[in-house]
C-alpha positions in Angstrom: -13.8 -16.1 15.1 -11.9 -13.3 13.3 -8.2 -13.4 13.4 -6.6 -11.2 16.2 -5.8 -7.7 15.0 -2.4 -7.3 13.3 -1.3 -4.1 11.6 1.8 -2.8 10.0 3.9 0.1 8.8 5.7 -0.6 5.6 8.1 2.2 4.6 10.3 2.2 1.5 13.8 3.1 2.6 14.4 5.7 -0.1 15.1 8.3 2.5 14.5 9.1 6.2 11.0 9.5 7.6 9.5 12.9 6.9 6.3 14.5 8.3 4.1 12.6 5.9 5.5 9.2 6.6 5.5 9.8 10.4 1.8 10.6 10.2 1.3 7.3 8.4 3.4 5.4 11.0 1.6 7.0 13.9 -1.8 6.3 12.4 -1.1 2.6 11.9 0.5 2.3 15.4 -2.5 4.0 17.0 -5.0 1.8 15.2 -3.2 -1.3 16.4 -3.1 -0.1 20.0 -6.7 1.1 19.9 -7.6 -2.5 18.9 -5.2 -4.0 21.5 -3.5 -5.7 18.6 0.0 -6.2 17.2 2.0 -3.7 15.1 4.7 -4.8 12.8 7.3 -3.0 10.6 8.2 -4.1 7.1 11.0 -2.5 5.1 9.8 -2.5 1.5 13.2 -2.5 -0.2 12.4 -4.5 -3.4 13.7 -1.6 -5.6 17.4 -1.6 -4.5 18.5 1.3 -6.9 16.2 3.6 -5.0 17.2 2.5 -1.5 20.5 4.1 -0.3 22.5 1.9 2.0 21.7 2.4 5.7 18.4 4.2 5.2 16.5 1.3 6.6 18.4 1.6 9.9 17.8 5.3 10.0 14.1 4.7 9.7 14.1 2.1 12.5 16.0 4.5 14.7 13.5 7.3 14.0 10.6 5.1 14.9 12.3 4.0 18.1 13.0 7.6 19.1 9.3 8.4 18.5 8.2 5.6 20.8 6.7 3.6 17.9 8.2 0.1 18.7 7.1 -2.9 16.7 5.9 -6.0 18.4 8.2 -8.3 16.4 11.6 -7.9 14.6 11.2 -6.0 11.3 11.0 -7.9 8.0 12.8 -6.9 4.8 11.2 -7.6 1.4 14.6 -8.1 -0.1 14.9 -11.3 2.0 11.5 -12.7 0.8 12.1 -13.6 -2.8 11.0 -17.2 -2.5 7.5 -16.1 -1.4 7.1 -13.9 -4.5 8.4 -16.7 -6.7 5.9 -19.1 -5.3 3.0 -16.7 -5.7 3.9 -15.9 -9.3 4.2 -19.6 -10.1 0.7 -20.2 -8.7 -0.8 -17.3 -10.7 0.9 -18.7 -13.9 -0.4 -22.2 -13.2 -4.0 -20.9 -12.8 -3.8 -18.9 -16.0 -3.9 -15.4 -14.6 -0.7 -14.1 -16.1 0.9 -13.6 -19.4 4.4 -12.6 -20.6 4.9 -9.0 -22.0 7.6 -7.8 -24.3 6.7 -4.1 -24.2 9.3 -1.4 -23.9 8.6 2.1 -22.5 8.9 3.4 -26.1 6.3 1.0 -27.4 3.9 1.7 -24.6 4.3 5.5 -25.1 3.6 5.1 -28.8 0.5 3.0 -28.1 -0.8 5.6 -25.6 -0.2 8.4 -28.0 -2.1 6.6 -30.6 -5.0 6.3 -28.2 -4.8 9.9 -27.4 -3.6 9.3 -23.8 -1.0 11.9 -23.1 1.1 11.7 -20.0 -0.4 13.5 -17.0 1.5 13.9 -13.7 0.3 11.5 -10.9 -2.1 9.7 -13.2 -1.7 6.2 -14.6 -2.5 5.1 -18.1 -4.0 1.7 -18.6 -1.9 -1.0 -20.3 -2.9 -0.9 -24.0 -3.0 -4.7 -24.2 -0.2 -5.1 -26.8 0.9 -8.5 -25.6 -2.4 -9.9 -24.4 -2.7 -12.2 -27.4 0.9 -13.3 -27.4 4.5 -12.1 -27.8 4.5 -12.5 -31.6 8.1 -13.8 -31.6 9.4 -11.0 -29.3 11.3 -11.7 -26.1 9.6 -11.7 -22.7 10.5 -8.7 -20.6 7.9 -8.7 -17.8 4.9 -10.6 -16.5 1.5 -9.1 -16.3 -1.8 -10.0 -14.4 -4.6 -10.8 -16.9 -7.0 -8.4 -15.2 -10.1 -8.7 -17.4 -9.8 -12.5 -17.7 -9.7 -12.9 -13.9 -12.5 -10.4 -13.3 -14.8 -12.2 -15.8 -14.1 -15.6 -14.3 -14.4 -14.2 -10.8 -17.8 -12.8 -11.6 -19.0 -16.2 -12.9 -17.8 -18.0 -9.8 -19.1 -15.4 -7.3 -22.3 -14.4 -9.1 -24.2 -14.6 -5.8 -21.6 -12.9 -3.7 -23.2 -10.7 -1.1 -22.3 -7.0 -1.2 -21.3 -7.3 2.5 -18.2 -9.3 1.4 -14.8 -7.6 1.4 -15.4 -6.5 -2.2 -17.7 -7.2 -5.1 -17.6 -6.7 -8.8 -20.6 -5.1 -10.6 -21.9 -5.8 -14.1 -19.5 -3.2 -15.7 -16.5 -4.8 -14.0 -16.2 -2.1 -11.4 -14.7 -3.2 -8.1 -16.4 -1.9 -4.9 -15.0 -2.1 -1.4 -15.4 -0.3 1.9 -12.8 2.0 3.4 -13.0 2.4 7.2 -12.5 6.2 6.9 -13.5 7.1 3.4 -16.6 4.8 3.3 -17.8 3.0 0.1 -15.2 3.1 -2.7 -15.2 2.0 -6.3 -12.9 1.8 -9.3 -12.7 0.3 -12.8 -9.2 -1.2 -12.7 -9.3 -1.8 -16.5 -9.7 1.9 -17.0 -7.1 2.9 -14.4 -4.3 0.5 -14.8 -5.3 -2.4 -17.1 -3.2 -5.6 -17.0 -0.6 -4.5 -14.3 2.9 -5.8 -14.0 3.8 -8.5 -11.4 7.5 -8.9 -12.3 9.3 -6.0 -14.0 11.5 -6.0 -17.0 14.5 -5.5 -14.8 13.7 -8.7 -12.9 12.5 -6.9 -9.8 9.2 -7.6 -8.1 6.3 -5.2 -8.5 4.9 -3.6 -5.4 1.4 -5.0 -5.9 2.5 -8.7 -5.8 5.0 -8.2 -3.0 2.7 -6.4 -0.6 -0.1 -8.9 -1.1 2.2 -11.9 -0.3 3.8 -10.1 2.6 0.5 -9.0 4.2 -0.8 -12.6 4.1 2.4 -14.2 5.4 2.6 -11.7 8.3 -1.1 -12.2 9.2 -2.0 -8.6 8.5 -5.7 -8.1 9.3 -5.8 -4.3 9.0 -4.0 -2.0 6.7 -3.7 1.7 7.7 -1.9 3.9 5.1 -2.0 7.2 3.3 -4.8 8.1 1.0 -2.4 8.2 -2.0 -2.3 4.4 -1.9 -6.0 4.0 -2.0 -6.0 3.4 -5.8 -3.9 0.3 -5.2 -6.6 -1.3 -3.1 -8.7 -3.0 -5.9 -5.6 -4.5 -7.5 -4.5 -5.9 -4.2 -8.0 -7.3 -3.5 -8.1 -9.0 -6.8 -4.6 -10.5 -6.3 -5.6 -11.7 -2.9 -8.6 -13.4 -4.4 -6.5 -14.9 -7.2 -4.1 -16.3 -4.7 -6.7 -17.5 -2.2 -5.4 -15.1 0.5 -7.4 -13.3 3.2 -8.5 -9.7 2.7 -7.4 -7.2 5.3 -9.6 -4.2 6.2 -8.4 -0.9 4.8 -8.2 2.6 6.2 -6.6 5.4 4.2 -5.5 8.5 6.2 -5.4 12.1 5.2 -2.2 13.2 3.5 0.3 15.8 4.6 0.5 18.3 1.7 2.5 21.3 0.6 0.9 24.7 0.3 0.2 24.0 -3.4 -1.8 20.9 -2.5 0.9 18.5 -3.6 1.6 15.5 -1.4 4.7 16.0 0.8 7.3 13.5 -0.4 10.9 12.8 -0.7 10.7 13.7 -4.3 9.8 17.3 -3.2 12.7 17.4 -0.9 10.8 16.8 2.3 13.2 17.1 5.2 13.8 14.3 7.7 11.8 14.8 10.9 13.6 16.0 14.1 13.6 13.0 16.4 15.5 15.1 19.0 12.1 16.6 19.8 9.8 13.5 19.5 6.8 15.1 21.1 6.8 18.1 18.8 7.1 15.8 15.8 4.3 13.6 17.0 2.1 16.6 17.8 2.4 17.7 14.2 1.6 14.2 12.9 -1.4 14.0 15.2 -2.7 17.4 14.0 -2.6 16.2 10.4 -4.6 13.2 11.5 -7.3 15.4 13.1 -6.3 14.2 16.6 -6.4 16.7 19.5 -3.4 17.8 21.4 -3.1 16.6 25.1 -4.6 19.1 27.6 -1.2 19.8 29.1 1.6 21.6 27.2 3.8 18.9 25.6 6.7 20.1 27.8 4.7 18.9 30.8 3.9 15.4 29.6 6.0 12.4 28.7 6.0 10.6 25.4 4.1 7.5 26.6 1.3 9.7 28.1 0.9 11.6 24.9 0.7 8.4 22.9 -1.9 7.0 25.3 -3.9 10.2 24.9 -3.9 9.8 21.1 -4.9 6.1 21.3 -8.1 7.2 23.2 -8.7 10.0 20.6 -8.2 7.5 17.8 -10.8 5.2 19.2 -13.4 8.0 19.2 -12.6 9.3 15.8 -11.7 6.3 13.7 -13.0 3.2 15.5 -16.6 4.0 16.0 
C-alpha cells in the first residue's frame, strides 16, 4: 500500500511571503486537501546570514491569515543538524563524496578556461578540479561524486523499468515524470556536475537538507514552483544514494514580472496584504489557472473560497 499523502510548503525566511510564494503555498495546500492528505510547513533557514530575525514568524502569521494552517507544528531546518550530519556520514562511508578545496576564484578561472562565461540564472557545472584529490590543499567543502554514483547506479539497476520514479539512460541522462509538466529529462553532469553537500562556510547545502527533511517528515508529494524543477534530478539521485523514498513532484507556473523575470524578493517583491486574504488568494489562484468562485469575493467566506479551489484543483491537476 502506498504511504498516506503528505505534502509540505518549505519557505526560506529571507523575507515575508510575496505573490509568488503565496501561489506556491496555496498550490501545495490545495494538492494536499484534494488528496485528503496532510500538509506541513518547514522553515528552510539553513543559511542564517540571509534570514532576518523574526521573518519566520511573519511567514507563519501570513499563512494563518490566509487560512493555510499546517496539520502539525512547523519544523525549522536550523534545528535539524544531526540528520544532515548522519546523511553526509553515510554518503562518505559509501564512497559517494569527496573533499573539495576550490575557492570561487579558482572555479571562475577554470570556467573561463573552458569558455563558460557567467550567465544570469544559469549554473555552470563543477569543472572537477578536486575529483582526483586535494593535492595537499585544505578541504573547504564536500561534494557529491555525481558521475561515479550514476555509473554504479546504472550497473546495479540495469533492468530498471521506465515506470520507476526515475531512470538513467545510456548517456547518463536522468528521466522522471512531473505531474503537471509531464516527462522530464536532464544531464546533471552538464548542468551542475559534482554538486556541494556541505559548503565552505560550514553550512549545509539545500540539496542535502531538503532530501533528508522530506524523508524524515514522510513527504510523499512535493508541489513547488517551476524554478525548482532543475533541482529534481539531484534530489532523486541523493534519495537513491541514501536509500530514501522518492516523492512525486509537481512544479507549478511561476508568478512573473512584465519582463518575464520571476517575481522574487531579489526584485523587491512586496509582502502580500493579509488584511485582504480573499483578494490575495484570488490573485494566487489566478496565477495557478484556477477559476474564481461564482460569487463576488465580498459575498463568500475564506473557507468557502478555499473549498471551491480544492474542487477546481482536483479537476485541473489531479486527473
